[in-house]
Structure formats: C-alpha cells, structure tokens
C-alpha positions as a printed NumPy array, in Angstrom:
array([[  0.   ,   0.   ,   0.   ],
       [  0.874,   3.643,   0.096],
       [  3.559,   4.942,   2.419],
       [  5.919,   7.89 ,   2.617],
       [  9.283,   7.504,   0.916],
       [ 11.213,   7.849,   4.187],
       [  9.265,   4.929,   5.647],
       [  9.738,   2.856,   2.486],
       [ 13.517,   3.325,   2.432],
       [ 14.523,   3.704,   6.092],
       [ 14.442,   0.536,   8.236],
       [ 14.446,   2.516,  11.503],
       [ 11.418,   4.56 ,  10.453],
       [  9.714,   1.463,   9.007],
       [  9.718,  -0.266,  12.405],
       [  7.365,   2.437,  13.667],
       [  4.977,   2.05 ,  10.714],
       [  1.958,  -0.094,  11.627],
       [  0.931,  -2.932,   9.308],
       [  4.171,  -2.715,   7.272],
       [  4.93 ,  -5.972,   5.466],
       [  8.237,  -4.847,   3.932],
       [ 11.239,  -6.821,   5.141],
       [ 13.781,  -4.643,   3.323],
       [ 13.934,  -1.303,   1.577],
       [ 11.435,  -0.702,  -1.223],
       [ 12.802,  -1.339,  -4.716],
       [  9.999,   0.471,  -6.578],
       [  8.74 ,   3.977,  -5.886],
       [  5.547,   5.222,  -7.556],
       [  5.162,   8.987,  -7.818],
       [  1.895,  10.936,  -8.138],
       [  3.01 ,  13.154, -11.026],
       [  5.741,  13.489, -13.645],
       [  7.399,  16.48 , -11.967],
       [  7.714,  14.763,  -8.587],
       [  8.991,  11.617, -10.317],
       [ 11.629,  13.611, -12.207],
       [ 12.847,  15.311,  -9.043],
       [ 12.889,  12.056,  -7.073],
       [ 14.761,  10.035,  -9.686],
       [ 17.457,  12.669, -10.1  ],
       [ 17.877,  12.87 ,  -6.313],
       [ 18.085,   9.079,  -6.008],
       [ 20.685,   8.861,  -8.759],
       [ 22.777,  11.803,  -7.548],
       [ 22.667,  11.274,  -3.787],
       [ 22.003,   7.591,  -3.379],
       [ 23.902,   6.136,  -6.307],
       [ 20.713,   4.391,  -7.416],
       [ 20.279,   2.828, -10.842],
       [ 17.346,   4.655, -12.373],
       [ 15.369,   3.055, -15.189],
       [ 12.732,   5.249, -16.682],
       [ 10.516,   6.993, -17.136],
       [  8.542,   3.947, -18.229],
       [  5.428,   4.181, -20.342],
       [  2.948,   1.387, -19.66 ],
       [ -0.531,   0.552, -20.869],
       [  0.023,   1.519, -24.495],
       [ -0.875,  -0.686, -27.464],
       [  2.773,  -0.772, -28.576],
       [  5.873,  -0.92 , -26.414],
       [  7.435,   2.556, -26.426],
       [ 10.117,   4.016, -24.18 ],
       [ 11.621,   7.51 , -24.16 ],
       [ 15.318,   7.991, -23.448],
       [ 16.367,  11.118, -21.571],
       [ 18.654,  13.608, -23.339],
       [ 21.549,  12.674, -21.049],
       [ 20.953,   8.904, -21.318],
       [ 24.02 ,   6.674, -21.24 ],
       [ 24.469,   3.573, -23.37 ],
       [ 23.47 ,   1.469, -20.333],
       [ 20.289,   3.53 , -19.892],
       [ 19.331,   2.829, -23.514],
       [ 20.073,  -0.891, -23.134],
       [ 17.862,  -0.993, -20.005],
       [ 14.995,   0.771, -21.793],
       [ 15.344,  -1.498, -24.84 ],
       [ 15.275,  -4.594, -22.625],
       [ 12.18 ,  -3.349, -20.833],
       [ 10.471,  -2.528, -24.145],
       [ 11.297,  -5.987, -25.539],
       [ 10.051,  -7.7  , -22.383],
       [  6.903,  -5.593, -22.397],
       [  6.229,  -6.592, -26.024],
       [  6.491, -10.313, -25.251],
       [  5.054, -10.176, -21.723]])
C-alpha cells in the first residue's frame, strides 16, 4: 500500500509504521506526477547512487520508451530490454 518515501527506504522509520509488510527497503517507488517523479529520480541517482530506469510508459498498445537527453548507453540498453520484455510479456 501507500507509504511515505522515508518509511519505504529507512528501516528505523519502518519499524514504527503499523501494518508494514516490507522486510527490506522498497525497490519500486511510484510517484503521483511526472514532476515529482523527475525530481525524485534525479535525487536518487545523484545522492544515493541508485540505478534509475525510466521513465517507463505502460498501458500503451505498442511498447514505447523515451530515453532522456543525457541517457548513457546502459540507460538505452535498459529501456530497450524493458520494451522488448513488455512486447512479449
């Protein structure tokens, strides 16, 4: 279910969260809007050293992904793999 990002990622804070079924840090974060997602992913990559894959477009008839202007070769490979999986999945 829904929870704040600090609860999802911080084990100390998560212990205080009632009904939490997570046993480790969250590996997927869902944002309410594109601007908050953009800010969050850049913060995660810059400060936390996270591997960011996305943005991902889902629910379309065809599998389409959009690479960011500063995408690395690895970013493009990740998006291509996701698009291929999404086509066959």
